[in-house]
N, C-alpha and C positions, 0 to 999 in steps of 0.2 A: 542255576535254577532261577527262573523268573516267576515271582509270586505276585499276586494282584488281588484286587477286590472289585467285584462287578455288581451291577444292579442299580436300582434307583437310589437317589440320595437318602441316606439314613437307613437304607435296607440292604446295604452291600453284603455280599457273601464272599468267602475266601476262595481263591482259585489259583491255578497254575497255568502258565502258557506252555503248551507242548511244542515239539520241534516243528510241527506243521503250522504253528501260529494259531491254534485253536485253544480256547479256554476250557480247562478241566476243573470240575468242581471239587473243592477240598472240604466241604462242610461235614463230611463224615469223620474227618480227622482232626479238625480244629474249628472252634466256634467263630473265630475271626482272625485276621492277620493283625494281631495286636497283643500286647502284653506278653504273657507266658508263651504264646505261640512263637515268639521270636527268640526265645532262649536257645542256646546252642544245642541242647539235647532234642528239643522240638524240631529245629531245622534239620538235624541229622535224620530224624525219623521221616520227615517229609521227603528228604532227598532219597531215601531208600525206597520210596513208593514208585512203582512203575506207572508212568502217566497213562499208559494204555488201559490200566485198570480203573481209572477215574471216569466218572460220567462226563460226556461232552456237553458243554453249555451252548445252546443255540445262539447263532449270531456271530458276526465278525467283530472282534474287539476294536474299539475306537471308530467303528462305522455304525452298525445297527445294534451294537452291544456297548452300553455305557460302562466305562471303568471309573471307579471311585478313587479317592486317595489311596495310595498303595499301602498305607498303614492306618489302622484305626485306633481310636482312643489315645491319641498322642498326648503325652503329659507335658512335654516341653518342646518348644520349637525355637531352637537356639541358632542365632546367625552370627557370622563373622564378617566384619567390615574391613574394607580396604586390604583384602588379602591376596590381590593379584598386583604385581609390581606395575604392569602396564595400565591397569585400571586406575591405580592411585595416581599415576602420571597424568592420565587424561583429565582427571578431576582437579589437578593441581594440589593434591594432598601429599604429605610426606608419608613414607612407609612407616607404620606405627612400630614403636619399639617392642611391643608385645601385642598379641591378638586383641582386636576390638570386639567385644561381645555385646550383642543386643538381642532383643526377643521379638518374635512375631507371635501374636495371640493365636491360640489354636482355633479360634472362630474364623480365622482367615483361610483355613485349609479347605480346598475344593479338589475335585477330580482334575485330571490332566487336560481334559477337553471341555470343561465347564466354562460358561461365560464369566468374564471378568468385568466387574462394575467399577466405574469411576465414581468415587465418593462425591457427595454434595460439596460444592465449594472448591473442588480441585481444579487447578490449572496446570499441574506439573506431575501427572501420573506417568511413571517410567517403568522400564522393564529391566530384568537382570536374570539371565540364565545362570544356574548354579548347580554344582554337584552336591547332592544331599547324602549324608552319612546317617544310617539308621542304627541305633544302638540295639544290641541283642543282650549281651551279658551285662548286668548292672555293675556299678562300681563307683567308688570315690577314691580320690588320690591315686588314680591309676598311673602306673609307671609307663613312660613312653614306649619302652621296649615290649610292654604287654598290651598296648592299646589296640592293635589290630585284632586281637582275640575277642574284643568287646563289640565288634561290628557284625550286625546281622546282614546288612547289605547296603547297596547304593541306589540312588534314584535321581531323576531330573527334578529340579525345582525352579519355578519362576518367582524370584523374590521381587514381586511388584512393589513399587515404592512411590509415595507422593512426596516429591522433593521439597515443596514449600512446607508441608507439615513436618517433614523430617529435619530440615536444615534452617528454616527461616522463622520458626515459631519457638517460643520459649520451651526449654526442657530437652529431653533426650530424643534420640532417633526414633524411639518406639512408636510414637504417634503417627509417623508417616509410613510405618512398615506393616502394621497389623490390621488395616482396614479389611472389612469383609471381602472375600474372594481374592485377597492379595497373596495367597499361598497355594497355587496349584502344585500337586505332588503326584509323581508317577510318570509313565503309565504303570510301571512295575518296580518292585523291589528286586534287584539283581544281587544274588549272593556273591561274596568275594571270589569264590572259585571260578566264576564265569568272567572275571575281569583280569585280563593279562597284566596290565600295568595301569593302575589307577592314577599314576603321576604323569601319564602321557595320553590323556583322553582329549580329543578335539571336541569343542562345544560351540554352538552357534545359535543365533536367534535372528529371525526375519520379521519385519512388520510389513504387511501387504506385499510380500514378495521381495522386499529390499533387505539385503543382508546388512545388519547393523553390528552384530557381535560375531566374531570369528576368532576364537582363542583356544587355549589349551590349558589343562590342569598343570602343565609343566611350569607355568609362570606363577603358580601359587607360592606365596611368600612363606607361610607357615604350613607345613605338610600335615596330613591327616593324623598321624600318631601324636604329633605335638599338640594339635588342636584338642584331641580327646583328653590327653593328659592335662592340658591347661584348663579346659572347662571343668574337669572333675575336681580341680582344687577349690572351686567356688560353689559347686552343687554336686550332689550325687547324680549320676546318670542312670536312668532306668530303661528297661526294655521298651522300645517304641519311641523313645526320645529321638529327635531329629537334630542334626547339626548341619546347617547350610553354610558351605565353606567359602563363599565369596564369588565374585564375578569377574570375568575378563573384560577388556575394554569394549566400547561400542554402545554404552548406555545412552539414553536420550540426553541426559545431563551433559555428557561429554561432547555432543555434537556442536558444531560452530555454524550457525547459532543452535542452541539447544532445541531438541525435537521432543514433543510430549504427545501422549495419547489423548485424543479428543472424543472418541466414541465412533464406532463403525469399523475400526480396523480389525485385522486378523493377525494375531501373533502366532508364529510357529517356531519351535525351538527344540533342540535335542542335544544329546551327548552320545558319543560313540559307545555302542553296546548297551545303552540304557534306555533307548527308545525316544519317542518324539511326542511333544505336546502341541495342541492347537487350541487357541482360545479366541473367541470373538469378544470384542470390547464394546461395552455399552455404558451409557450413563445411568447412574442411580435413578430408579423410578421408571426407566423405559421398559 
């Protein structure tokens, strides 16, 4: 099941993508794709609905019908650093002895095809295609063997990063990760039953048609059940929280010499079975 949110920014409505690629409206069944709507019982009720009984929304998604972030009212946007062995190698970093956790501010969240803004003073804005895990069933101190039951679905995330802010300024990574528009999410939330093997998904990212990232979730160091259990030791996980699980190699920082976004580029990225994002890059104020 592919669930989504469509409409103008701040006015998104819940929807479902049918087998023909049309958006069907879910407003009569849930107020938004957020919070309690992501609990297991709610998702089971949505899965039981025949898409043909739902109203068709006019327009083609990601063409003349804007899609918003595939989850609304996100409480926590949790990210995992250096979680792909080949990405750690390209940046010259050691594989961490346990997962590296940092946060993106929820104000960074935008739709999958919304414009990305380079912040003022930035010289090193970078890209990172990532697999997002969306929590459905809340929990704390979750056992690894139970972790998969807490997942509502998966999505594509572009963990856009300003490397100078992140790595060269005093403090933690967070200041280079949470700038406005640095968190495109979607196009849809794909429920686990629609993913054959989440540990073998190809993922890629192009800038102006040049393929920079071409990896697979197979090289993830800490797998998803471990990440959920680990994060839940330090915070309770709530319905709608997002865990962005790390990036494969090919980021701008890892190029020789490094390559960064300057404004005017188009990023296009995707993960097998989870859809594609396209973002125009512009400078703050343009």
